[in-house]
N, C-alpha and C positions, 0 to 999 in steps of 0.2 A: 797768102802763101802760093797761090796759083798764078800770080801775075807773071806773064811771059811764058807760061806753060800751055800746052795744048793737050787735050784728051780726046780719044776716039768718041767716047760717049759721056754725056754729063746728065745726071739726074738732079734736078733742082727742086727741093721740097720747101714750100712756103716762101715765095719770093718776098712777101711783105715782111716776114721775120728777118730776112737778110737786111732790109732797109732799116727796120726798127732796132736792130742790134748795134747800130753805130750811133755815136753821140749826136749827129745831126743828119738831116735828110739828104743833103748833098753828098756827104761821105757814104751814106748807105746806098744811094743810087749809083755811085761810082763802083762800089763793091758788087752790086747787083749786075752792073754792066760787065764787069770782069767775069762773073760766073756765067753769064749768058754767052759770052764770046769765046769761051775756052773749048767748046765742042767743035770737033772737026766733022764727024759723021752723023751724030745724032744728039738731040737735046730733048729731054722729057721734063716737063714742068708739072708738078702736082701741088694742089693747094685746096684748103678748105676755107681759109679766110679770103676775102676779096683781094684781087691783084692790085698792085700799086697803080694809081691812075695813069702813070707814064707807060704802062704796058697795055692798056686797053685801047 
C-alpha cells in the first residue's frame, strides 16, 4: 500500500517478519526494500530476531 508514497519518519519493526510474510523470499525482499525506502527524514529499525542476511 505504501508503494510510491513517502513518509517523514518510518518505524520498521522486525524486518525478517516482513520478508517471511510473503510467499517467496524474492517478493519479501522487494517488500522490505519498499519499507526501507519510504522514509524521507528518519528511519528506525527495531528487531529481536536476526536481520535478513541482505541487511548485514
